[in-house]
C-alpha positions in Angstrom: 207.4 143.8 -73.4 206.6 140.3 -75.0 203.6 139.9 -72.8 202.2 143.3 -72.0 199.7 143.9 -69.1 197.3 145.4 -71.6 195.8 141.7 -71.8 194.3 142.5 -68.5 191.7 144.7 -70.3 190.0 141.5 -71.5 189.5 140.1 -67.9 186.4 140.0 -66.0 187.0 141.3 -62.5 185.1 142.8 -59.6 184.6 146.5 -59.4 186.8 147.0 -56.3 189.8 145.2 -58.0 192.6 147.4 -58.9 194.4 146.9 -62.1 198.0 148.5 -62.4 198.0 149.5 -66.1 194.7 151.3 -65.6 195.4 153.4 -62.5 199.3 153.7 -62.9 199.5 151.7 -59.9 203.1 150.8 -58.8 204.9 149.6 -55.6 205.3 152.2 -52.8 202.1 154.0 -54.3 200.0 152.3 -51.6 198.2 150.0 -54.0 198.4 146.3 -53.7 199.9 143.9 -56.3 197.2 142.8 -58.8 197.9 139.1 -58.8 196.5 137.1 -61.6 194.0 134.3 -60.7 191.1 132.7 -61.9 189.6 135.9 -63.1 192.5 136.0 -65.6 190.9 133.2 -67.4 187.2 134.7 -67.5 186.1 136.9 -70.6 183.1 138.9 -71.2 181.2 137.8 -74.2 182.1 139.7 -77.5 178.5 139.1 -78.5 175.6 136.8 -77.8 173.2 135.0 -80.2 170.2 133.3 -78.9 171.7 132.9 -75.4 175.0 131.6 -76.8 177.9 133.8 -75.8 180.9 134.1 -78.1 184.0 135.2 -76.1 187.7 135.8 -76.9 189.0 132.0 -76.5 186.3 130.9 -79.0 187.4 133.6 -81.5 191.0 132.5 -81.1 189.9 128.9 -81.6 188.1 129.9 -84.7 190.9 131.9 -86.0 193.3 129.2 -85.4 191.1 126.7 -87.2 191.0 129.1 -90.3 194.8 129.6 -90.1 195.5 126.0 -90.1 193.1 125.3 -93.0 194.5 128.1 -95.1 198.2 126.9 -94.5 197.7 123.5 -95.7 195.3 124.6 -98.6 198.0 127.0 -99.6 200.7 124.4 -99.2 199.1 121.5 -101.0 196.4 123.0 -103.0 198.6 123.1 -106.0 201.4 120.8 -104.9 204.3 120.6 -107.3 207.0 117.9 -107.8 209.5 120.5 -107.0 208.0 122.2 -103.8 208.0 125.8 -103.1 209.1 127.2 -99.7 205.4 127.1 -98.2 204.9 123.5 -99.6 208.3 122.5 -98.2 207.4 123.8 -94.7 203.9 122.0 -94.9 205.4 118.7 -96.1 208.1 118.9 -93.2 205.1 119.4 -90.7 203.0 116.7 -92.1 206.1 114.2 -92.3 207.1 115.1 -88.9 203.7 113.8 -87.4 203.4 111.0 -89.9 206.7 109.5 -89.2 207.5 110.6 -85.8 204.1 109.9 -84.1 201.8 107.9 -86.2 204.3 105.4 -87.9 206.1 104.9 -84.7 202.9 104.0 -82.7 200.8 102.3 -85.4 203.2 101.1 -88.1 203.2 102.5 -91.7 200.6 100.1 -93.1 198.0 100.5 -90.2 198.8 104.1 -89.4 198.4 105.7 -92.9 194.8 106.0 -92.7 195.0 108.0 -89.4 197.8 110.4 -90.4 195.3 113.2 -91.6 193.5 113.0 -88.3 196.6 113.2 -86.3 198.3 115.9 -88.3 195.0 118.0 -87.8 195.0 117.2 -84.1 198.6 118.1 -83.5 198.4 121.4 -85.4 195.2 122.5 -83.8 196.6 121.8 -80.3 199.8 123.6 -81.1 198.3 126.7 -82.4 195.9 126.9 -79.6 198.8 126.7 -77.4 200.8 129.3 -79.5 198.3 131.9 -79.1 199.7 132.6 -75.6 202.7 134.3 -76.9 201.2 135.9 -80.1 200.8 139.7 -79.6 197.3 140.9 -79.1 195.9 137.4 -78.6 198.1 136.5 -75.7 196.0 133.8 -74.4 196.4 129.9 -74.5 193.0 128.6 -75.6 193.8 125.3 -74.0 194.0 126.8 -70.7 190.2 126.6 -70.7 189.5 123.1 -69.7 186.5 122.8 -72.4 188.9 122.7 -75.3 191.2 120.1 -74.0 188.3 118.0 -72.9 186.3 118.2 -76.2 189.6 117.2 -78.1 190.1 114.3 -75.5 186.4 113.3 -76.0 187.1 113.0 -79.8 190.2 110.8 -79.3 188.1 108.7 -76.6 185.2 108.1 -79.0 187.5 107.2 -81.7 189.3 104.7 -79.4 186.0 103.0 -78.2 184.7 102.7 -81.8 188.1 101.1 -83.1 188.1 98.6 -80.1 184.5 97.3 -80.5 184.9 97.3 -84.4 188.1 95.3 -84.2 187.1 92.9 -81.4 183.5 92.9 -81.2 181.4 93.5 -78.2 182.7 90.7 -75.8 186.2 91.0 -77.2 186.1 94.7 -77.0 185.3 94.8 -73.3 188.2 92.0 -72.8 190.4 94.5 -74.4 189.5 97.5 -72.2 189.6 95.6 -69.0 192.5 93.6 -69.4 190.7 90.2 -69.1 193.1 87.2 -69.2 192.3 84.0 -67.3 195.6 83.5 -66.7 195.7 86.1 -63.9 193.8 83.6 -61.7 192.4 85.1 -58.4 193.5 88.6 -59.1 191.4 88.7 -62.3 188.5 90.5 -60.7 190.6 93.1 -59.1 192.5 93.7 -62.4 189.5 94.0 -64.3 188.1 96.7 -62.1 191.2 98.6 -62.2 191.6 98.4 -65.8 188.0 99.5 -66.3 188.3 102.7 -64.4 191.6 103.5 -65.8 190.8 103.1 -69.3 187.0 104.2 -69.3 187.1 106.9 -66.7 190.5 108.0 -65.9 192.2 108.0 -69.3 190.2 110.6 -71.1 190.3 112.7 -67.9 194.2 112.7 -67.6 194.4 113.1 -71.4 192.4 116.4 -71.1 194.0 117.5 -67.8 197.5 117.0 -68.8 197.4 119.6 -71.5 195.0 121.9 -69.6 197.1 122.0 -66.6 200.4 122.8 -68.3 198.8 125.7 -70.4 197.0 127.0 -67.3 200.1 127.2 -65.3 202.3 128.6 -68.0 199.7 131.4 -68.6 199.6 132.3 -64.7 203.5 132.4 -64.6 203.7 134.6 -67.6 201.1 137.0 -66.1 202.7 137.0 -62.8 206.2 138.3 -64.1 204.6 140.7 -66.8 202.3 142.4 -64.1 205.2 142.3 -61.6 207.6 144.3 -64.0 205.0 146.8 -64.5 204.2 147.1 -60.8 207.8 147.3 -59.9 208.6 150.3 -62.2 208.9 152.8 -59.3 211.9 154.1 -57.3 214.2 151.4 -56.1 211.7 148.8 -57.6 213.0 149.4 -61.0 216.1 147.1 -60.3 213.6 144.3 -59.4 211.5 145.2 -62.4 214.6 144.7 -64.7 214.9 141.1 -63.2 211.2 140.4 -63.7 211.3 141.6 -67.2 214.3 139.1 -67.8 212.1 136.3 -66.2 209.2 137.1 -68.6 211.6 136.8 -71.7 212.9 133.5 -70.4 209.4 132.1 -69.6 208.2 133.2 -72.9 210.9 131.1 -74.5 210.4 128.1 -72.2 206.6 128.3 -72.8 207.1 128.2 -76.6 209.1 124.9 -76.1 206.4 123.6 -73.7 203.4 124.5 -76.3 205.1 122.2 -78.9 206.0 119.4 -76.4 202.2 119.4 -75.0 200.9 119.1 -78.7 203.4 116.3 -79.4 202.4 114.4 -76.1 198.7 114.9 -76.7 199.0 113.2 -80.1 201.4 110.7 -79.0 198.9 109.6 -76.4 196.0 109.5 -79.0 198.3 107.4 -81.3 198.9 104.8 -78.4 195.3 104.8 -77.6 194.4 103.8 -81.2 197.3 101.2 -81.2 195.8 99.7 -78.2 192.4 99.5 -79.6 193.8 97.8 -82.7 196.1 95.5 -80.8 195.3 91.8 -80.7 194.0 90.6 -77.1 195.8 87.8 -75.6 
């Protein structure tokens, strides 16, 4: 099964909650369906150091970071004029972000300096999403709100820094609030709306868009995976087959969504940088 129920061993659950894989619980056995929920996103610490708990999502984030650094180091550490297979893959990924995202939003001249950051951001988000369908790991790190929020905060700080660096203190606030005298009587309302939209709502939606998609996708995969196991009894086997097919289809769909969400997250980051550098009118 591409998303086995064994991942539930990681869950922090109450003592009275029945887990199907541990008790051989199936339909018609008199036990209820162990539906996934918020407990599916809680993990016991792997270890603690000075009151700091290190759990599975943190481990996956660390492993993902190491994997990305290793890949690009291996691909470009000894770059050749005639690239090998690994270098070709690395160049294709790098060029996809550079031309498909950064250049499109910022232009070649202005955007070149931001390419390394955007490439790192894209592949980090993508790998954090991809853990969801990798055997043994099988958990999207970005379904924990702290990770998308941290990434969105980095983009937000960069956006603020570039805005005030480009336009100065007064000009920066004009850029953020959409200040334009030509708006006349509605200017105060526009300033208030733009302020809340850009300063408060923007970083929130940037983080939640990624988090919500990965959270919902993981719940759906768990639902049909656990359902497949739970229905393996009597006439329920026929329904288990249908549930298994849905698990396969959702896994393929999730693979697509993971890449799309990484793309959208970086696209928005590029648009924010472009807005910070744009001349205020």
